C-alpha positions in Angstrom: -29.3 -5.6 23.0 -27.9 -8.2 20.2 -25.1 -10.6 20.4 -21.8 -8.6 18.9 -19.9 -11.4 16.9 -17.0 -10.1 15.7 -14.3 -8.6 17.5 -14.2 -5.3 19.4 -14.0 -2.0 17.2 -10.6 -1.0 18.2 -8.5 0.9 16.2 -4.4 -0.1 16.8 -2.4 2.4 16.0 0.6 0.1 16.5 0.3 -1.4 13.2 0.6 2.1 11.5 2.5 1.6 8.2 4.0 4.0 5.7 2.9 3.0 2.6 4.6 6.1 0.6 7.0 9.2 1.6 5.4 11.2 4.4 2.3 9.2 3.9 0.7 6.2 6.6 -2.0 4.2 6.8 -3.3 2.4 10.1 -4.7 -0.8 8.6 -8.1 -1.6 9.6 -6.9 -5.6 10.0 -9.9 -6.7 8.7 -11.9 -5.6 12.3 -15.7 -4.9 11.8 -16.5 -1.6 12.0 -12.5 -0.5 12.0 -11.9 1.9 9.3 -8.4 2.2 7.4 -7.1 5.8 8.9 -4.4 7.7 6.8 -1.9 10.5 7.8 -0.7 12.5 5.3 2.6 14.7 5.7 3.2 17.7 4.2 6.3 20.1 5.4 4.0 22.3 7.8 1.1 20.4 8.0 0.0 16.6 8.6 -3.8 15.6 7.1 -5.7 12.8 9.2 -8.2 10.6 7.0 -11.1 9.7 9.2 -11.1 9.0 13.3 -12.4 5.5 13.9 -15.6 4.7 15.9 -16.3 6.9 18.7 -13.6 9.6 21.0 -11.7 6.9 22.3 -10.8 5.6 19.1 -10.2 8.9 17.9 -7.9 9.7 21.4 -5.5 7.2 20.2 -5.4 8.7 16.2 -5.1 12.0 17.6 -2.1 10.9 19.7 -0.8 9.2 16.7 -1.1 11.8 14.4 0.3 14.3 17.2 3.6 12.4 17.6 3.6 11.6 13.5 3.3 15.7 13.1 6.1 17.3 15.3 4.8 20.2 15.6 3.2 20.6 12.0 -0.6 21.9 12.0 -3.1 19.3 12.0 -6.1 18.7 10.0 -8.7 16.3 9.4 -11.1 15.3 7.2 -13.5 12.1 7.2 -14.9 9.8 4.0 -18.3 10.2 5.1 -20.6 10.7 7.8 -20.7 6.7 9.3 -20.1 6.7 12.8 -17.0 4.5 12.3 -15.7 6.7 9.9 -16.5 10.3 11.3 -18.0 10.1 15.5 -15.0 10.3 16.9 -13.9 13.6 15.5 -15.0 15.6 18.9 -11.2 14.3 20.3 -9.6 16.8 17.4 -11.2 19.4 18.6 -9.1 22.1 19.7 -6.2 20.1 18.2 -6.8 19.8 14.3 -9.0 21.9 11.8 -11.7 19.7 10.3 -13.2 19.9 6.5 -15.5 18.5 5.0 -18.0 19.0 1.9 -21.2 20.4 2.7 -23.1 17.5 1.8 -21.2 15.5 4.3 -22.1 18.4 7.1 -25.6 17.8 5.9 -25.6 14.2 7.1 -23.7 14.8 10.1 -26.7 17.4 11.0 -29.6 15.1 10.0 -28.7 11.9 10.1 -25.9 11.6 12.7 -28.5 10.8 16.0 -29.9 8.3 13.9 -26.9 6.7 13.1 -26.0 7.2 16.4 -29.2 5.1 18.0 -28.5 2.4 15.2 -25.4 1.6 16.0 -25.3 1.3 19.4 -28.1 -1.0 19.2 -25.4 -3.5 17.0 -23.8 -5.2 20.6 -22.2 -4.1 23.6 -18.7 -3.4 22.1 -20.3 -0.9 19.9 -22.2 0.9 22.0 -19.3 1.2 24.4 -16.9 3.3 21.9 -20.0 5.3 21.1 -20.8 6.1 24.9 -20.3 10.0 25.3 -20.3 10.9 21.6 -21.2 14.7 20.7 -21.5 14.7 16.9 -19.0 16.8 15.2 -19.5 20.6 13.9 -17.3 21.2 10.8 -14.7 23.9 11.2 -14.8 24.1 7.3 -17.3 23.3 4.9 -16.9 23.5 0.9 -19.1 22.9 -1.7 -16.4 21.4 -4.8 -13.4 20.3 -4.9 -10.9 21.4 -2.4 -7.4 21.3 -2.3 -5.4 21.0 0.8 -1.6 22.7 1.1 0.1 20.6 3.4 3.1 22.4 2.4 5.1 20.8 -0.4 2.2 18.5 -0.9 -1.5 19.5 -1.7 -3.6 16.8 -1.3 -7.3 17.1 -3.3 -10.9 16.5 -1.5 -13.5 15.7 -3.9 -17.1 15.6 -3.6 -18.4 12.4 -5.9 -22.1 12.9 -4.6 -24.4 10.4 -3.7 -23.3 6.9 -4.3 -22.3 5.0 -1.0 -24.1 8.3 0.5 -24.8 11.7 0.0 -21.5 13.1 1.1 -18.7 10.9 0.0 -15.7 12.2 -0.8 -12.2 10.8 -2.5 -8.8 11.9 -0.9 -6.0 12.0 -3.3 -2.6 13.1 -2.9 -1.0 14.7 -5.7 2.3 13.5 -7.1 2.2 10.0 -5.4 -0.7 8.7 -6.6 -2.8 7.5 -3.7 -6.4 7.4 -3.2 -8.3 7.0 0.2 -11.9 6.0 -1.4 -13.6 5.5 2.0 -16.8 3.0 1.6 -16.9 3.3 -1.8 -14.7 0.8 -1.9 -13.8 -2.3 0.0 -11.3 -5.0 -0.5 -12.8 -8.4 -0.4 -16.3 -8.1 0.7 -19.5 -7.0 -1.0 -20.5 -3.5 -1.1 -22.3 -2.0 1.3 -25.4 -0.5 0.9 -27.0 1.3 3.2 -30.5 1.2 1.8 -33.3 1.7 4.9 -36.4 2.9 3.4 -38.0 4.8 4.5 -35.3 6.3 6.7 -32.5 6.4 4.6 -32.7 5.9 1.3 -29.5 7.9 0.4 -27.1 5.5 -1.6 -27.7 5.1 -5.0 -26.3 2.2 -7.1 -26.9 4.0 -10.3 -24.6 6.9 -9.3 -22.1 4.5 -7.3 -21.4 2.7 -10.7 -20.6 6.3 -12.6 -18.6 7.2 -9.6 -16.7 4.2 -10.0 -16.2 4.5 -14.1 -14.4 7.8 -12.7 -12.1 6.4 -10.5 -11.1 3.6 -12.3 -10.3 6.0 -15.3 -8.0 7.8 -12.9 -5.8 5.0 -12.8 -4.4 5.1 -9.0 -1.3 3.6 -8.2 -2.1 2.9 -4.1 -5.9 2.8 -3.5 -7.0 2.9 0.4 -10.1 1.3 0.6 -12.9 2.2 3.5 -11.9 -1.2 5.2 -9.8 -4.2 3.6 -6.4 -4.4 2.2 -4.8 -1.9 0.4 -4.4 -2.1 -3.5 -4.4 -0.6 -6.0 -6.2 0.1 -9.4 -7.6 -3.8 -9.4 -9.6 -2.9 -6.4 -11.6 -0.4 -8.3 -12.2 -2.5 -10.7 -13.6 -5.1 -8.7 -16.0 -3.0 -7.2 -17.2 -1.3 -10.7 -17.8 -4.6 -12.1 -19.5 -6.0 -9.1 -21.5 -3.2 -8.8 -22.2 -3.9 -12.4 -23.1 -7.1 -12.7 -25.2 -6.6 -9.5 -27.7 -4.4 -11.5 -27.8 -6.4 -14.5 -28.7 -8.9 -12.7 -31.4 -7.1 -10.7 -32.6 -5.7 -13.4 -32.9 -8.2 -15.9 -35.3 -9.8 -13.2 -37.0 -6.9 -12.6 -40.2 -7.1 -15.2 -41.3 -10.6 -14.2 -43.9 -11.0 -11.5 -41.5 -12.2 -8.6 -41.8 -9.9 -5.7 -38.5 -7.9 -5.1 -37.6 -10.4 -1.9 -37.2 -13.5 -4.5 -35.6 -11.4 -6.8 -32.9 -10.6 -3.9 -32.4 -14.3 -2.8 -31.9 -15.3 -6.8 -29.0 -12.7 -6.9 -27.8 -13.3 -4.1 -27.2 -17.1 -4.8 -25.6 -15.7 -7.8 -23.2 -13.1 -6.5 -22.0 -15.5 -3.5 -21.4 -18.4 -6.2 -19.2 -15.8 -8.2 -17.5 -14.6 -5.3 -17.0 -16.7 -3.0 -14.3 -15.6 -0.9 -16.5 -12.4 -0.4 -17.5 -11.5 2.9 -20.7 -10.0 4.5 -23.1 -11.1 2.1 -26.0 -9.8 4.0 -25.1 -6.6 2.0 -26.7 -8.0 -1.5 -30.1 -8.1 -0.2 -29.9 -4.3 0.3 -27.6 -3.4 -2.8 -30.9 -5.1 -4.7 -33.4 -3.3 -2.9 -31.6 -0.2 -4.1 -31.0 -1.1 -7.7 -34.7 -2.5 -8.1 -36.0 1.3 -7.0 -33.7 2.9 -9.6 -35.3 0.8 -12.2 
């Protein structure tokens, strides 16, 4: 098993902070494979957004959510099916109603086992958190936009279609101008392209750009990314602009006789030069490979 060069992927619920009225974020504190997790409250219910990696992390999130809800009903949703976002949902069984869009439900069934095996190979700390994982079965699956009334506060769950994954969804809070994006948006790092041909090629850079253009136009005041610091609409703009330049720099080289590996090397050097402070440049090559295929 590979050495794991990062801190253990543990959700720290003690760092939870209120970012709006009755709306709490457990920040990932820039720890790899720890997502930003949300608690959105209304007078009758609380919605939890994402679980953390595996059941033990999710148990801590559930404990905090139960205390925070103080008798209110619990719901759970996940921004997409990837393990650090959804593979703790079993901890909520019998305690919360788990609801996702139909494309994400399909991802869990068709790709869940493969991603579980892949993530277990990332290193001992990751495998330890995934020990005992049972892939979840949602209680409620919907096709189009779903509005969840928490009691005086409506939360909109909206699938985007293929982008970072096939089952991405945006969670927005009516009246609070808050948007949870999952891994469509990260702060201070290169966009994660899960481009693993031939096993998984559902990521679409072209559609991702379209999604980001739509999200940017909505101009939320607070954006909670999948990973990294909470920000504002500028986070959406940064990701949109990066994806566009990644596409343009890939496509301008696409008609040359250069192999895709050489194109990726050139584009990677250029992106790092343009974004010297961003993390995880290893995802640039996969982004190039994806966009190269979509030319």
